[in-house]
N, C-alpha and C positions, 0 to 999 in steps of 0.2 A: 410321940412320933414313933412309928414302927419302920425300921430300915432293913432292907435286904439287899442283895448284890445288884439288882436290876430295877428296883422300885422302892418307894417310900410311901407311908400313909399317915395321915394326920387329920384332926378335926379342922374344919374350915372356920377360922376365926372371924370371918366377915359376915357370917349369917346367924340369924337367931336360932335356927334349929341346931341344938347342941349335939345331935346325933349324926349331923351331916359329915360324911368322911370324904377326903380327897385321896386318890391314889394316883401316884405320879411316877412314870418311868423315869429312871435317872438318865437315859439317854436323852439329849435335847433334840427336839423336833417341835415345829410349830403346829403341824397337822399329824393325824394318825398315819398317813402315808409316808411321813418322814421318819417313822421309827421302825427299826428292824424287827422282823418277826420274832426273833429269839428274845427280844427285849419286851415283847408284849405276851408271851406265853404264860407268865404267871398272873397277869392282871385280873382276869376274870375269877380265878380261884380265890385271889386275894379279896375281891369285892364280896364274893359269896361268903367267905369267912367273917368278914367285917359285918355284913348284914346280920348273920347269925349271932355275932358277939354283941351287937347293940341291941338284939332282940327285935328289930324291925320285921313286922310280919308283912307289911306292904311298903314298897319302896320303888324308886325309879333309879336307873343307872344313866347318866347323862355324859356325853363327851362331845363338845362342839368343835367344828372345824371351819374357821374363817368368820370374819366380821358378820356377814349375812346371816350366819348360823349362830350368832350371839357369842362368838369366842371373844374374850376380853384379854386373857392372858396368852401369850405366844409360846406356850410350852403345853404340850398334850397332857391332859389331866382328866380323870374320871371322877365324877361325883357320885356317891352313893347317898341318895336323898330319901330318908324315911318319909312315909305319908301316913301319919298316925290318925288322921281323920280328914273329912272333906275340906276343912278350912285350912290345914297346915300342910306343909310340904309343897311339892311342885304341882302346878296346874297346867294342864295341857289343852290348848284349843287348835285342834288339827281339822282343817276343812276337808273331811273325807268326800271323796267322789267316786262315782261308779266308773271303772276303767273300761276301756275298749279292749277286748280279749285279743284281738289280732294284733293291736299295736303292742300289747304286753308280751304277746309271744315273740314278736320281732324284737323287742328290747331285751328279752330273756336270751335269745339266740346271740344277739350282738354282745351282750355282756359276757355270756358263756365263751365266746370265741376269743375274748380278751383276757380271760382268766387261765 
């Protein structure tokens, strides 16, 4: 385990992929929106360094929020999942659809006004 003031990282013992790493903020929060920004600022640089340290050339970064989004543990955590070949690692089935540009522009404006 690697521990710093705002996060810790370790290998996930529940999965077969020996290079899979978990990065967890020390501040407790069930969802990403529950974690203060200053507690998140180091997370992506840490994941980047872990990916380099494991030698993963291809990998996924996963962070789930809520049961419908496949969150099982009620504490924010980030998975760095190596994808060494087509059979191993994370598989993604995302039903991509062509978007309506007018609706997307409206959504963009609505989101921008809330940020």
